[in-house]
C-alpha positions as CSV (number, residue, x, y, z in Angstrom):
1,M,74.9,21.2,27.3
2,N,75.6,22.7,23.9
3,P,73.0,21.6,21.4
4,I,75.6,20.4,18.9
5,L,77.0,18.3,21.2
6,R,73.7,17.1,22.5
7,N,72.6,16.3,19.1
8,S,75.7,14.6,18.2
9,L,75.4,12.6,21.2
10,A,71.7,11.6,20.4
11,V,72.9,10.2,17.1
12,I,75.7,8.2,18.6
13,A,73.4,7.0,21.4
14,G,70.5,6.3,18.7
15,F,73.0,4.2,16.7
16,A,74.7,2.3,19.5
17,G,71.2,1.6,21.2
18,G,69.7,0.5,18.0
19,S,72.7,-1.8,17.1
20,I,72.7,-3.3,20.6
21,I,69.1,-4.3,20.2
22,N,69.8,-5.3,16.4
23,M,72.5,-7.8,17.2
24,G,70.7,-9.1,20.6
25,L,67.7,-10.1,18.3
26,V,69.8,-11.8,15.5
27,Q,71.8,-14.0,18.2
28,L,68.6,-14.6,19.7
29,G,66.8,-15.7,16.6
30,H,69.9,-18.0,15.9
31,V,69.3,-19.6,19.1
32,L,65.8,-20.0,18.8
33,I,65.3,-21.0,15.2
34,P,68.7,-22.7,14.4
35,I,69.8,-23.3,10.7
36,A,70.8,-26.8,10.6
37,G,74.3,-27.7,9.6
38,I,75.5,-24.1,9.1
39,D,78.1,-21.7,11.2
40,V,76.0,-18.2,10.8
41,N,79.4,-16.7,11.5
42,D,80.8,-17.7,8.1
43,M,79.4,-15.3,5.7
44,E,80.3,-17.2,2.5
45,A,78.5,-20.3,3.8
46,F,75.5,-18.2,5.3
47,A,75.2,-16.4,1.9
48,A,75.1,-19.5,-0.1
49,I,72.1,-21.0,2.2
50,M,70.2,-17.8,2.1
51,P,68.0,-18.5,-0.5
52,S,67.0,-21.9,0.6
53,L,65.6,-20.8,3.9
54,E,62.1,-20.9,5.0
55,A,60.1,-17.8,6.1
56,E,60.6,-18.6,9.9
57,H,64.2,-17.6,9.6
58,F,63.4,-14.4,8.6
59,L,61.3,-13.4,11.5
60,F,64.1,-12.5,14.1
61,P,66.2,-10.5,11.5
62,F,63.3,-8.4,10.4
63,L,62.4,-8.0,14.2
64,A,65.9,-7.1,14.8
65,H,66.0,-4.4,12.0
66,A,62.5,-2.9,13.0
67,L,62.9,-2.9,17.0
68,G,66.7,-1.8,16.8
69,T,65.7,1.2,14.4
70,L,62.8,1.8,16.7
71,V,64.7,2.1,19.8
72,G,67.5,4.0,18.1
73,A,65.0,6.6,17.0
74,F,63.6,6.8,20.2
75,L,66.9,7.3,21.8
76,A,67.5,9.8,19.5
77,Y,64.4,12.1,19.7
78,R,64.8,12.0,23.4
79,I,68.1,12.7,23.7
80,A,68.2,15.5,20.6
81,A,68.1,19.1,21.7
82,T,66.6,20.3,18.7
83,H,65.1,19.2,15.7
84,K,63.9,16.0,17.3
85,M,62.1,14.2,14.5
86,K,64.8,14.7,12.1
87,F,67.2,13.1,14.2
88,A,64.9,10.2,14.8
89,I,64.5,9.9,11.0
90,A,68.3,10.1,10.6
91,I,68.8,6.9,12.7
92,G,66.2,5.5,10.3
93,V,68.1,6.4,7.2
94,L,71.4,5.3,9.0
95,F,70.0,1.8,9.7
96,L,68.2,1.7,6.0
97,A,71.6,2.2,4.6
98,G,73.1,-0.7,6.8
99,G,70.1,-2.8,5.8
100,I,70.7,-2.2,1.9
101,A,74.2,-3.0,2.4
102,V,73.5,-6.5,4.2
103,N,70.7,-7.2,1.4
104,Y,73.8,-7.2,-1.0
105,M,76.4,-9.2,1.3
106,L,73.7,-11.8,2.4
107,P,71.0,-11.8,-0.5
108,G,68.0,-13.3,0.8
109,P,64.5,-13.8,-1.0
110,T,63.3,-10.9,-2.7
111,W,60.0,-10.7,-0.8
112,F,62.1,-10.7,2.3
113,T,64.3,-7.8,1.0
114,I,61.3,-5.8,0.1
115,V,59.3,-6.0,3.3
116,D,62.7,-5.4,5.3
117,I,63.7,-2.2,3.0
118,L,59.9,-0.8,2.9
119,F,59.0,-1.4,6.7
120,A,61.7,-2.1,9.2
121,Y,63.5,1.3,8.9
122,I,61.9,4.9,7.9
123,P,58.7,3.6,9.4
124,M,59.7,2.3,12.6
125,A,62.0,5.6,12.9
126,W,59.0,7.6,12.5
127,F,57.0,5.4,15.3
128,G,60.1,5.7,17.5
129,G,60.1,9.4,16.9
130,K,56.4,9.6,17.4
131,I,56.3,7.3,21.0
132,A,59.5,9.4,22.4
133,K,57.4,12.7,21.5
134,R,54.0,11.3,23.0
135,L,56.1,10.3,26.3
136,S,57.7,13.9,26.5
137,T,54.3,15.5,25.8
138,N,52.8,13.6,28.6
139,K,55.5,14.1,31.2
140,Q,55.3,17.8,30.5
141,T,51.5,17.8,31.6
């Protein structure tokens, strides 16, 4: 397959796969740790209640962001034809941009914003790439 096409597919698959993990974990979090008296699909009501939420309500959003990025970067690394780690990190940058946007739309506590931005995206993209590299290296030997 043409390397440019394969690299493009790596970004698409990484973003799609990571997004599926992200949304699945966010939805699971709403089921396991519900927010009483709020429709989480009503963005205005959700934004208004964000500052009063307990730390437990931010566990699944952080896991969703971190694991979605990790899986997306893993997929991008495995699919890319060239510059594999750059594509894994690019997925981290895409998810970081989304994370920054969500933090503006749904402003949560400052501690969560800092932890989320610093640890859920670029570090997890790097780990996803490293895991994929290790699995690729082990397969070849």
